[in-house]
C-alpha positions in Angstrom: 3.6 199.2 24.2 0.2 200.7 23.8 -2.7 199.9 26.2 -6.0 198.6 24.9 -9.4 199.3 26.5 -11.1 196.0 27.7 -14.2 195.0 29.4 -14.2 192.0 31.7 -16.9 190.0 33.6 -15.3 188.4 36.6 -17.6 186.8 39.2 -20.6 188.6 37.7 -18.9 192.1 38.0 -18.3 194.0 34.8 -15.3 196.4 34.7 -13.7 198.5 31.9 -10.1 198.8 32.2 -7.0 199.6 30.0 -4.3 197.0 30.0 -1.3 196.2 27.8 -2.1 193.6 25.1 0.1 190.9 26.6 -1.1 191.2 30.3 -1.9 187.8 31.8 -5.4 187.1 33.0 -4.1 186.4 36.6 -2.9 190.0 36.9 -6.3 191.5 35.9 -7.9 189.3 38.4 -5.5 190.1 41.3 -4.5 193.7 40.4 -7.4 195.2 38.6 -10.3 193.3 40.3 -8.5 193.0 43.7 -9.3 189.2 44.0 -6.4 187.5 45.7 -7.7 183.8 46.0 -6.3 182.9 42.6 -2.6 182.3 43.1 0.4 182.8 40.9 2.6 179.7 41.6 5.0 178.6 38.9 4.0 181.1 36.1 4.4 178.2 33.7 0.9 176.5 33.7 2.4 173.6 35.5 1.1 173.9 39.1 -2.5 174.8 38.7 -2.7 177.4 41.4 -3.9 180.0 38.9 -7.0 178.0 37.8 -10.2 179.8 37.1 -13.4 178.8 35.4 -13.9 180.5 31.9 -17.3 179.8 30.3 -17.6 176.6 32.4 -14.2 175.2 31.7 -11.0 175.2 33.9 -8.3 177.4 32.5 -5.0 178.4 33.9 -4.7 182.1 34.0 -1.0 182.7 34.5 0.0 182.6 30.8 -3.2 183.6 28.8 -3.7 187.0 27.5 -6.5 188.7 29.3 -7.7 190.6 26.3 -8.6 187.3 24.7 -11.3 186.7 27.4 -13.2 190.0 27.3 -16.5 188.3 26.1 -16.1 185.4 28.6 -17.6 184.7 31.9 -14.9 184.4 34.4 -15.2 182.8 37.9 -12.6 182.7 40.5 -12.5 181.0 43.9 -14.3 184.1 45.3 -17.2 183.7 42.8 -18.0 180.1 43.6 -20.1 180.9 46.7 -23.6 182.1 46.2 -25.3 184.5 48.6 -22.6 183.9 51.2 -23.0 180.2 51.0 -19.9 178.1 50.0 -20.5 175.6 47.2 -20.3 171.8 47.8 -16.6 171.5 47.1 -15.8 174.5 49.4 -18.0 173.2 52.2 -16.3 169.7 52.0 -12.8 171.2 52.0 -13.7 173.2 55.0 -15.2 170.3 56.8 -12.3 168.1 56.2 -9.6 170.7 56.6 -8.4 169.7 53.2 -5.5 172.2 53.0 -2.3 172.7 54.8 -0.6 175.9 53.5 -3.5 176.5 51.2 -1.6 177.9 48.3 -2.9 175.2 45.8 -6.3 174.9 47.4 -8.1 177.5 45.2 -6.9 175.8 42.0 -8.0 172.3 43.3 -11.4 173.6 44.3 -11.9 175.3 41.0 -11.0 172.0 39.2 -13.3 169.9 41.3 -16.1 172.5 41.0 -16.0 172.4 37.3 -16.1 168.6 37.4 -19.0 168.4 39.9 -20.8 171.1 37.8 -20.8 168.6 34.9 -21.2 165.3 36.7 -22.9 164.8 40.1 -21.1 161.4 40.7 -17.8 161.3 38.8 -15.7 158.2 38.8 -12.4 158.1 40.5 -10.8 158.3 37.1 -12.6 161.4 36.3 -11.7 163.0 39.6 -8.0 162.1 39.0 -8.2 163.5 35.5 -9.8 166.7 36.7 -6.9 167.1 39.1 -4.2 166.6 36.5 -1.8 169.5 36.7 -2.9 170.5 40.2 0.1 170.3 42.5 0.2 170.2 46.3 3.6 170.4 47.9 2.2 170.0 51.4 0.7 166.5 50.7 -2.8 167.2 51.8 -4.1 164.7 49.3 -5.7 162.3 51.7 -7.8 165.2 53.1 -8.7 166.3 49.7 -9.9 162.8 48.7 -11.9 162.5 51.9 -13.6 165.8 51.1 -14.4 164.5 47.6 -15.9 161.2 48.9 -18.1 163.2 51.1 -19.3 165.2 48.2 -20.1 162.1 46.3 -22.0 160.6 49.2 -24.1 163.7 49.7 -25.2 163.9 46.0 
């Protein structure tokens, strides 16, 4: 298979690379940009560990072709902080230690960050809907919800 030349913007950094047409976005993020916060869990878009923000919306990066997102603004967990300052969701997760093994955490933080970027005080149903497809095997859900409540109180 022939490689194609592509230009990506991930976390505000532009990079030109040559990739195979069917290369999933997660591998561009991890291998070509060296960003390891986005995780490959199931590889079937069922666990949410590979979630990133593309043009303001949550997308699962494990099964989408990278070449289709060349003109997009892509943000990973590493790109959520600004000038070394964590965003509100990251701060709350840190404060409430809302992770156990941490494998799912970046996907959950991405999902919640998209929600809180759109709505400063989402309802519980909106929070639950935003977390649809985000699996946590360790059961850190209560700490996650404590962190979410703290964000809502501080807005």
